[in-house]
Every structure is written in C-alpha cells, then in structure tokens.
N, C-alpha and C positions, 0 to 999 in steps of 0.2 A: 504493500500500500504506500509506503514512503517513497518507493521508486516511482510510483505512478503520480504521486503528488509533485515530486521534483520535475517529472516530465511535463506536467501541466504548467508549472510555474516557469519552466524554461520556454515553453511554447508562447507564453505571454510575457516574455522578457521585458523589463522596465514598466510593466503594467501591473495593476492590482487585480487579483482574482478574488472574487467575493467568497465568503464562507458558504453562502447559499449555493453558488455555482459548484463549489467543491462537493457539497453534500449531494447535489443532484448528479454529479458525474460519478461519484463513488458509492452512493447509496448508504452513507454512514452519517452519523449525527455531527453537529457542530463541535460537541465535546470531544468526539473521537478525532476529528480533524485537528483540533487544538493539541491533543496529546501527541499526535504524529508530528506536528510542527515543532513541539518542544523537543522531541527525540531527535529530529533533524538538526535543530540548533545545537544540541549536545554533540552531534557528529561533526559540527563545524560549519554547517550551512548558515549563511547570514540572511535571515528572512525577516523582513519588516512586516509589522502587523498594525492595522488601524481599524477601529470600529467603523462600520458603515462603508469601509473601503475594501477590506480583506487583507490579502497577503501578497507580498512582492519579494521575489528572489533578488538579492543584491550581490551575493558572492557565494562561492563554493569552496570547500576545502580541497587541498591537493591530495585527496585520498583516492585509492584505486578501486572504489566501489564499482561493481559491474555497471550500474546505471551511469556513473561518470565516464567510464571507459567507452560504453556503448554510444553515448551521445557524441555524434560527429565521427564515429568510426566508419570508414568507407571500404573496409575489406569485404571480400566476397564470402570467405569461409573462416579465416583465422580470427579467433576471438568471438565468434558467434555464440559459443558456449564458454562461460567464464565460471570457474570454481574459485571463489574468493575466500581468503582467510585473513583475519586480523593477526593471527599468530599461528605458526605451523613449524614442525620440526624441519621438513625439507619439501620444497615444491616438487622436486624431481621424484621423490619417493611417493608422494601423493599422485603425481601424474602417472607413474607406472601402475599404481593400484587402479586408477580409473581406466587406464588403457586395457588392463587385463579384464576389467569388467565390461568392456565394450564401448568406452567413450569414443565419441566421434572424432574423426580427423579434424584438426584445427582447434580442438578444445584447449584452453589455456588454464593453468593454475597460477594464481597470483596471490602474493601475501605481503602484508605490511611489514612483517618481521619473520625471519627464520631463526630457529633456535639451534638447528644443526645443519646449516647450509653446507652444501657439498661442492667441493672443487675437484679438480683432477687428482688422481693418484691418492684418493682418500683424504685429501686435505680439507680443512674447514674454511668456509666462505663466510666472513663476517657480514651480518645482515641486520643492522639495527632498525628499529621501528620507524616507519614513515620517512625514510631517507633515500631509498633506492628503488630500483626495479628488480624484484626477485620473482622470476617468471620461469615456468616450464610449459612447453607446448607439446601436444601429442600429434605426431605425424604418422600417416600410414602410406608411405610412398611405394609405388609399384616399381621398385628397383631391386637389384641384387644386393645381398648383404655387403659385398666388398666395396660398394659405392657409398655406403653410409658415411664414411669420413668426409665426403664432399659436403655434407649438410653442415658440418662444423665450420668449414671455410665459408660456405654460403651465409651462415648466420653471422660470421665475423664481418662480411661485407655489409650486410644489413645494419649491423650495429654501428659500423664506421660511418655509413651514409647518414644514419639517424643522428648521431652525435654532431656531425657537420651541419646538418639541416636545422636542427632544433637549438643546439647550443652555440653554433657558429664557431666551433673549435675543430682543429684538424688532427685527428688521431692517427696512430700507426697500429698495424696489426702485427703481432708477434706470433709466429707459428707455434702451435697450431690453433690456439684458442684464446689468446689474450689481446685486449685492446689497451693501448698505452697512450698517455698524454704526457709529453715531456719526460719520457722514459719511465713513468710510473703507471702501474696498472689501474685502470678505471673500470674495466669490465672483463669478465671471464665467461667462457662457454663450456658446458659439460653435456656431451651427447651420449646417451645410453640407448641400447637397442635390445629388442627381443626378436630373435630370428631363428629360422631353420636353415638347412643347408643351402636352399635355393630360393628362399623367400623371407621377407621381413614381415613380422607380425605388427610391430610398431617401433617407432623411434621417439624418444623423448629428448627434445632440445631444451636444455636449461640455460638461462643467461642471468647473470647478475650485473647490474650497472650501478656504480656508485654515483648517485645523482646529487643529493644535497647533504652529504656527510660533511662535517666540519673537521678541522685539524684535530680537535680534542676527541673526536670519535675514534681515531686510529690508534693513538697511543704510541709509545716509543718503538714497539715491536713492528709496527706497520707504516709509520710515517715516512720512512725512506723508500718504501717500495709501492705504496698505494696512494691514490688521490681520488678526487671526485670532480664532477663537472662544475659544481658550485665553487670549489676551491680554485679551479683553473679559470673560470669565467668571472669570478668575483661577485656573483649574484645567484640567487636561487633559480632553478629550472623547473618548469612544470612537468611533473612526473606523468600526469595523464597525457599531455601532448606528446611527450617522449615515447610512451608506450604505444599510443595510437600510430605514430610515425613508424616505429619499429615493426609493428604488425603489418602495416601496409608494405613496407620495404621487403620484409622477409617473404611475404606472400607473393609479391611480384617476382622475386628472385627464384623462389621455389617453382613457380609456374614456368619461368624461363628455362630452368634446369630440366624439367620434365619434358618440355616441348621442343627445346632447341639445343639441349646438351649443356655441358659444363664449360666449354671453351671460353666464352666471353666473361663468365663469372670469374674463372681462374685468372684471366688476364687482368680484370679489375682488382682482384685480391692482391696481385703482385704490385699494383700501383699504390696500394695502401701500406705496403711493408717497406722497411728499410734494411732488411736482412740480406737481400740478394747480393752476392759478392763479398759478404763480410765473413771474417774468421770468427768462429764461435766454439764454445765448449758444449758438447752434447752429453748429457747425463742420462744413462739408461739404468735399468734395474740392477744389472750386474757389473757395469763398468762405465767409464767415461772416456771421451777422446776429443781431440781438437780437429776441426775440419773447416773448409770454406763452403758456404752455401752456394750452390750452382744454380738451382732451379727448384720449382715445385712441380712434381709430376702430375699428370692428368688425374691420377688416383687421389691426389692430395698429399702424398708422401713427400718428405723433404729429400731433395737430391743434393748430396754433399760430396766433396772431394777430400779425401783424407790426406794426411801429410805425405804418404807414400805415393800419391797420385791415383789411388784406387777410388772409384766412384761407388757410392752406396745409397740405397733408398732407406730412409729412416721413417718408420710409420708411427713410432711413439717415443717419448722421451722429453727431456727438458733442454731448452736451448738458452744459452746466455752468451752475451758478447765477450770475446776474449779481451780483457782489459789491457793486455800487453801487446795487442795487435796494432 
C-alpha cells in the first residue's frame, strides 16, 4: 500500500493529492492513509500535509526500495523482479537460493547492508548500511559453461560505463573483477555458477560498488586500498540513479553478447584497463610468478609472457603491478 501511495504522489509531483482522493483510489479510511504517510516519513520520504489540501511529495530518501528503483527504470527484463532486504548476510547466497527455487532470469537481490558480503577467493566485502550498491543478479544464459567468465568482464564494462555516466569519474578495470579509481578499489564483481557438463542452470553476478562511504568507514586496514565514488567526487551520488544506470548498461551488454558475440565487448574492456603491456606479479593458489600482460583472450583469460618468454593463459589468480618495474 505504501508503494502505491508513493506512486500516486509521484504521479502528481508538486501537487497536493487530497485524502479523499486517496481513500477513493485505495479503498481505505483517512486514518489508514495517515498511518501509511507516517510510516513513509519514518522511511525518509518528505511528505507535506495540509488540511483541506492533502498530501504532497517533496523529497525521497536515497534508499533502494523496489518502488524507488522501479520508478524510471527502463530495462526490459533486468530488475523487473526485485528481492529487497534492509539487512542480509550475502546477496549472492540469497540469489543462489532463489535461483534454485526457480526465480526468473533478470531477478535482482539488493540490500542496504550485508553482514557477510562475499568477495573472490572467500574474502569479505565490507558493506555498511545505506552507503553502497550491494547487488546480485540471476542470469540464465543459453551459453556453454566455459563462456561464463565472459559475464564477469561484461559486468566490469557495465560498471565502468555507469561510474563514468553517473559520477563523471573515469575508472580503470583490473583483471578480472575489480574497478579502480586512482589505483584504489571502488567496486568488485563475484560471479558464481550452477552448471552441468554442457549447460548452465544459472549464473549469479554479484557486484559491490562503494558509493557514499566516507574515509572513516574504511579504517586503517582498508584506507590505502579502497575508496568510494563520494570520496573521489567530493559529493554524494544517488544510489538509485547509479543502480538504474547499471541495470540498463548490463542488460544492453548482455543482449549484445548473446546476439553479436563477445568481440566488441572485449575490445571495450581493454580500453578500460591499464594493465596491457605492464609487468605484474601473478599470485595463484600454489605459487606466484612475474610476467608481462600481453592480451586478454576471447575466453576472458589473461595472456601473459613469463620471464623465460613462454606465453601462458591465466584463468584465475590475483594480479598486482610489479613495483620494481
């Protein structure tokens, strides 16, 4: 009911909507309308009220309520179904649960706060309340399992485009899943898959974007490696607008991938990175080595040239610049 009330007030932006009209629209009493208005105010909606005039919406909180995200969202499928949480352990874990239960392609799980946010290699992703985009998306692509890593690169391009369009900042992509601003991580992507030998059941693409975190959010253990859009921009960024833009961008890239292939997307990914031709340290589960990044393969693997001249495809691992290079 509150979502319907907000929808009506948005429709009559800058105008008063009488209590009588609301009662007629929703079939409830004036007292019930008033109670819903009070709850909306507690959620951060700025609603003006005058006797004989009614109610007028003056401002909205930057909260990722489904009704806020849906208002103005112009995607075809992505975000049509929204599973919203004020607080959750992990959006990726919730998305996998929903996917196993048959949730539709394009369903998103969004949270204001994650208590056990997941990064790659079992790492923790810091996700304080009301400050970022903590999102997981359910995809059911008709591609072979070996092509799934391309979705991580695709999501990286969508995130880079979004940050540039909404925050007017120029990020860099670090293979395979990090988005950087001035060398510090502002976003990370975690892709998880359920598949059989020759078919994908579902893919969950999780993304965290540090939007309005402040320096005090990070603390000494993160301040040298992480940042936020607000810190780099010097002002707060609308999380709703950022999320809407990201959903539109990733949907467009996903459709391009399915219909036209990955070539153009990979070419754009390379334009967003500064790693090509750089000497790096690659850390794998059992060992580490130095190499020069030569290219990104069509599969999404990193093509490197080792110090002995041998070329190798790296499909997983951590990449860091060689500070002595």
